[in-house]
Structures are given as C-alpha cells and as structure tokens.
N, C-alpha and C positions, 0 to 999 in steps of 0.2 A: 612191630612194636607192639599191637595190641596179642598176638598171637604170645610174644614171647613174657607180655605182663600175665596172661591169662596162666602159661604153665609154671611163672616163680610162685603165683596164688598157688596151683592144686598142688605145688613140691611141699611150700609149707605146712600144709592141710592133711598133707599123707604124705609118712614118711617112708612109705613105697615107692617105685616108679609106677606110674601110672599106665595101667594097659589098652585104656582109652581117652582121648583126649582128642582136643581139636583137629591135631595132624589127621587122625583116624576118621573124624569126618570129613574134613577135606577132600580126602581121597576118597568115599563116599560120595560125600556132595560138594562139589569144588565149588558152584554158587553160592555158599554158605558165608565166607568171606563178604558177596554185597550187601549182604543186612548188619556185617556188623561197622561199616565204612558209611559215617556221618553225612558226608558229601562228596558224590562222586563228579572227576574232572569234568564231565559232561554237562553238571548241573552249572559248575561253575563256570562254562564259557556260554551257557546259556543266560547264565545271570548277568553274565557281562555282555551280551548282546541287546537283552531286555533292555539293558541301562542305558548304552549306546541310542537304541530308539527312541527311550523315553526322553534322553538329554535333548536330541537332536528335537522332537517334536515340540520339547520344553523353548530352544531357542526360536523355535518357526513357528510359535503361536501367534496369533492377532491381536496385538497390544492395544487397540483402539484406538480414538481420536478420529480426524475428519476425514469424513469419506472421499472415496478419487473423486477427480475431475476428470470431468468426460472429456474424450480427445477433440471434440467439437469448443468448448469450452476453452480446450487448451490452445487450440487455433486460433480462436478468437483474440487471446490475449495477445498471441505472438503478432495477428496480424495488427490491435490497437498499438505495440510498442513500435513497431516496424513502421508506423507510417505516421506516429506522433512522437518524433525522438526528444522535445520538450517534456512529453510527461514522464511522469513516476509512475508509482504503483498505486499511490492514494487516490491519482485523476484516473489511472484506469479501473482502479476499484468503484470511484465513485459510478460513475460510464455505466459498468457493470449492473450496479446496484439499480440505477433507473430501467434497464432491460429486463430485472426482474431476477436476476440472475445471483442464485443464494450461493456465494465466497467470501473466503477469507481475504486479507487483504496482503498477508505472507504467503498464500498460495499464489493471489497474482504476483507477488516478487520473484515465486520460483521459478513460474514460467515464462516471464518475460526474455527480452533478448538482453544479453548480455554486451555490456557496451564498457570501454576504457575507460568513459567520463562519468559520473554519477549522475543520476537526472536533475532537473532544473530545481529549485530551491524552492517550496511551497509556501504560501502565506502564512504567516505563524498568528497563533488566535489570540484576541485581542480580548483585553477586558469585559467580561458578559455584562457585568451592571452598568460598565458606561457605554457599551458599542454602539446605541442608539442614539448618544447624542455627542459622537465625533463623526468629523467628515475629514475627510487629505485629500489635498492640490497639490499636481505636481504642475510646474513648467517646464518643459523641456524645448531643445532644438533639434530639429531636423534636417539635414542637409537633401535638396533635391540633386537629381541626377546632371542638372547644368550646376553645383556646386552655389546653389542662391539656399540662403537660410531661412526656414522655417520654423514659428515657433507654434507647438500646441500646449493647450491648459487642459486636464483633466480633473475634474471634482468627482469625488466616491464618497457614497458615504457607509462607516461599516455596520451599521445596525444587519444588516443584510447582501453587503457586500455590493451593492445593488450602484451602478457607474447612472450618477445625476446628469454630469451635465459634460463639453468636451468644446473646446471653440482652437481654431486656428486664424493666427493672421501674423503679417510677416513685418509690423512694427508693434510689438508689443508696450504697454504703457501702463501705467498704475491704473487709471481711469478706467480703460478696456478690461483689466481684471478685476478690476470691484465691480462694473459691468454684469462681468461673468458669476460671479458670484452672487450677484443679485437675481439674476437671470435662475440660476442654480437653485437658490433654497429660497427664492423669495423672501417676502417682510412676516410673515407669518411661521411657520415650519422651518426655522432653521436651527443646525447644530450649535451647540454650548461650545462647543470645542473644534478648531479647524487648523489640523497637522497641516503645515506646508514645509516648500525647502526655503533655501537662502539666496534663492536668485534675487537680484540684485532690480529687478525690476518693479518689486514690490514698491512703492515708494508712499508719502503723507496720506496721499487719498484712500487707495486702498487699506491703508490700517484704520483711518476716521471710517471708512465704511463696514468694514467689520466693525468698529465699538458701537457705532447708530444700531445697525441690527441685531445688537447682544453677543457676538462671536468674539470667545477670545481666543487668537491663533496662538501655536506650538510650532516656532521653525523646526526643522529637520531635517533629517539628509532625502536628496529624491526616491518616490515611490520606483518598481522594481518594474518593469515591463518586459512584455511577453510577444511583442508584435514588431514594434518599430527598430528592434535590434537587427531582423531578420530580412527586411527587406528593404529596395531602393527606391524612397519618393519622386515621383514623375512634375508635380507642380502642388500648389495648395488645393485644388481641386480632387488631385488624387492621394492626398494625408485625409482630407474630408470624409473620403469613400471609406478609404481604410479603417480611419477610425471610427466610422459609424459601424461597418460592418463588423467590429472587432467589440463595438459596443451592445451589437443586438446576438452575438456570441456567447458574451461574457455573463450579460444582463441574464439572458436566455437557456443557454445548454450549461455553460461552465459550470462544475462543481467544485465545492471549498471543502476546505477541513473544518472550517469553522461554522459550517451551516451541515454538520453531519451528512456529507457529500450530498448536499444541495446542493441547487442552481440559487439565487437569488430571486430570480423570478421565479418560486417552487416547481419542480417539473415532475409530473407524474411516472407514475412507476409501469414501463409498460411488460408482461407479461406473454402477449400473444402479437401471432405473425413473426415474420421472417427479419432478421438486423439486416440494416443496410448503413452503408456508411454515405454522409457529404461530405466534400473536401470544406473546409471555411476558409477563406483568405488565401485561394490557391495551392492548399493544401495541407501549411503552416499548421492548422490544429483540424480537426474530423469532429463532424457531431454525429452519432449514434442512435437511432430509431428504431423501433418496428414497426413494419407498415403490414 
C-alpha cells in the first residue's frame, strides 16, 4: 500500500513514466522496505510478551498486610485448639498474648482446628461504668454419681470477673444463702447490685439480709457454666474440690474479653522460655506458661 501510494504521488507530479522509483530502489537494496515499516511483526510480539510479564508481575506483587505466622506458632494454635475444645479464638488469643506471642485474633481463628459445632460462647462485656458495683450469684443443682443432689452457690464480682465465694450444701435454705453472701461481701465492701437467678430457695431472710447491707438484687437467669456440665460429681467433697480448682484457674489464669484478654488476677506476659502446658480439671482446660 505504501509503494502504491508513492507511485500515485509520482504519477501526479510527473506526466512521464518514472525511469527510477521505489521498485528500482528495492531491486538495488531489498532491505529498504524495513525503513518504511512503522512497526514490525516481531516488535508486536515482543510488546505482547513484555505486557504479559508485566501483567503477571503486577498480579503477583506483595500486597502488604500482616506478616506470615511462624510454623511453630501455627502448631501451638492447633495444639491449644485440640486440647481445649471449649475454647474459641478469643480465649486462645488471650493465652498467646500472655505468652508474648504477637498475633491477631483473626489469624488465630484461621489456624484453629475446624469443628462441626461453633466454639463456646464468651462472656458479654458489662457496662464498664457500673461493673465495679455489680456482683452475680448463681444457685445450681449438681447430681452426684449416686444420684444424690447437691447445691452449689457461686458469687462473682463483675469489676474484674473475680470469683468471690462458693459454697456447697445438701440442704439450701434462705438463712444459709444469706450467710454465704455475708461471708463473700462482708459488711463494708459490698456491691450495689446483685444479679441472681430465680430459685425458690431465696426467701425473706435472704431478702432482708441484702437490704440490711445495702444491696439491691436483680433476679435474672442462671449464669453459664463451663465446668460442671462436663464432669460427673461423686460427693460433696468432690464438688468442693472441683469448684476450688476451677476458682483458682478462673481467677488466676483464665483470660476474659472484658478485661482486654487478661485474667481477674492480672497475669504478667512471659516472653522468655519454652512453652509448657499444664492440664486443669483433668484436661478440661489447660494453662500455658513459659519456663
């Protein structure tokens, strides 16, 4: 097309037939047409290949975000998840923070063992401005291995999620419950509000005792448990032992969402040493520490 156009231009300018033109130049120098081509086919193919490499280099670029999790940390997360089936990502994340492992909660959830059922529900955060003045009490029934019924009473302060008191009896009375409240709170540092369940054992003696020490009660549903629903109680002594072990673990080791992943009795962060696991309540829960 270029040659034809140039010939037409020459014909218009010269009435005679050109004696020498592009055709003659081509006979003398066949490579002269290369100078007339704007883009060679090889150039188009080279551009396409370069664009292909640039595209996949852009697709494979580092997008930033969180750093990769070390294999030993991923292994520890899986071991914690397997050993503690009642723990969710917040609980495991809290333990890792106490071990000096800087990792996000979403990364913990990513490397946990997948189960058919969701993890246990965590505690909801109470209103911080009133948490120090609120305590909760739960009276629950525990059947023993001989089908004898025992009654446990648990009192917990919401300021630091601290278990204040627990009691066990085979014959709960309003007077016994009132004495337990007095032993737990005393007569000086008492909470302003007491959240309790609607058990029929609370009588007039109990209500009068609360009023006399300045506590206003708010009946509600029983507190959730993560201990007694998974064990078989043999006797009253065994129940006291279970509650005492759980109370020590709950106050000194268990992390809470409302406490910014800390325990009621604040735990220091360990960053040096090897991580060791100690079973609690026969392996129902575990405590992790560096030694």
